[in-house]
N, C-alpha and C positions, 0 to 999 in steps of 0.2 A: 143938111145934106153936107154939109163941110162938117159937123161936128160926128158925125157920124162916121163918116172916113175916116177920121182922126181915130174915135172910137174901136174903131174897127183894125186899126192899124195896130194900137198898143197889144190890145188882144191880140192878136196873131203875134208879135212880137214877145209879148211873155212867152208865148207860146214856144217859140224855136228855142226860146231863155231855158225853157223847162225841160227840153227834149236836148240840152247840152250836158254832158259830161260837165261837171266841175274841175274850176281851170287849175286847182293848188289841192296834189290828188294827195301829194304827200306834207299837209294838215290838215289833220283830223277837224281841228275848229273850224278851215275856212270851211271846210266840206262840208259841214252840220250850217256855218253859217247862211251858205249859200242853200241850202234844203232844208228848211225848219222841219218841217217833216222824218226825218228821215231816223233822227235819236227816237222818238216814239215808238216808230216800227220796230228800230231792232231793238230797245228796252222789252217792248211787248216778246219777241224773239229769246232775247235772256228767261223774259218769267215762265214761259212758255217750254224754254226747248233746255237750260242751262246753258247756255250756247253767250261766251264774256264777245261784249259789243266790237271789241280789236276784233278778234278773230275772225268776226262775221264781215267787219268793211276790209281784211285784207283779202280774204278768198273772194269776195265781191269787186275786190281792185285788181286783183288777180285775174281775172272771168272775164271782165268785161269792161273792164276800164272808167266802168260805173256807168257805161251808157245802156239805154235801154232796150234797146234794140238791136244789141250788139248781135251777129253769128259769124259761123268761122268763114274761112276765108272760101270765093268761090273754085271748083275746076271745071277745067274745060276742055272739050274736046276737038280733040286737031289745032289747039294753040290758043283757037280765038272763038268757037259755040261753047257759049254756057251751058253747062250740065246741072246745075245743081251748086249744093255747096258737099262741101268734107261732112259734117255731119248736120243733125238735127237742130245740135245746141244751141239757145236762142235768149235772150234777154239779161238782166243783171245777171242770172245767178248760169247760165249757160247749160242750162238743166236741158238733158235731151227731151225726146219726146217721151219716150215709154218711162224714162224717171218722172219725171213731175206726173204724168196720167198715174203713178205707183204714189209719188204724194197725196193728190188728189184724192185719192180712193183713200189712203189709209190715216188722212185728215177732216174731207166730207168736204176739203174747200174747192167745190165744180165750178166754182167762178173765175179761185187762182189766176193771173193773168202774169207771166215769165216779166211782163214789162215794168209791171205793178215793183216800186222796190218796196212798198211793208211783204205781200206775197211772196218775192223772192229773199228778201231776209228769212221769213217764217221758214221756206223750203232750204234754206244753207243750214237754218237752223235743228229741224227735223234730218236730215240728213247726218248732221254731227253728233245729233244725240242716237241716231241707229251707226254710224262707227263705235263710239262708244258702250251701246248693248253688244254688237253685233262681235268687234275687234279689241275693245278693250282701248279704244283709244282717248286718252284722257282730253273735257273737253276745252283747256286750255291748253293743249297741246298745236297749235296751228302746223308746224311744220308736219307731224301725220295725220292731222284733218285734211291738210291739203293731200298730200299721196293718198288716202282714205277716196276723199270730194274726187279726186280725178281717175283713179284706177277703177273705180267699183267696188262695193265690200267682198266680193270673192278677188280681184286682182290685186287687193290690199292683204287679204287672204294667205294667196299665192307670194306674194314677195314679187311679182312681178317687176315694182317699181325699183326693186337693189339694183337691177344691170340695165336703168334708163339713167345715169349722168345726166342728161339733160334736164331731166324732172325732178332729180333731186336735187339741183343748184335753182331750179324755180319752187321747190316746197322751202330749201334757205330765202327765198327773197317775200315768201308769203310770211314765214315765222318773224323775220327782218321787218317786215309793213305792221306783221300784228302788237310786234315790241313797240314800235315807234308809235303807233293808233294810242297806245296805252299807257303810255308817259306822259301822253297828249291832251289824252279825254280829261282826267280832273280837272283843268284848267281851261275845257270849254264853256263859254258861258250859256 
């Protein structure tokens, strides 16, 4: 019975660890050492959608800080009664319900989950390819890919981001992070 209890504790501890975001998010190699299967997922996305791994990682970093079950902040009625979340964004990719449903319909990935890293990277790649096709955004242009990702295809085409200095600063952060990851990835084992 004691061995079973120890085994159960070890299993539960590994589950808790797996649900925690990577500790050193400014180091691509440390992230990939901590999450061994993620490189395989990102390579598959790169092969299917031509989405650079560094850009996939930078977008997911900004959207969820690599948290599988990330949600937007809660809203409150009268300051203390929870009403829900700001939006339906969820998971690694922070995809909205409707956009995720579009992705599932377009790709046939009906069982895909936003809390699954591989499914989320595939979604990011799909969305990047759509931004490239619809708005001409280069696949390796993390700055404009993020703006299109955040604003949606129509919002990006209208230039709705141009008057939002805070968002342009965030897009610069994403570009800087993608550049950093790009320089680190060749050195990962």
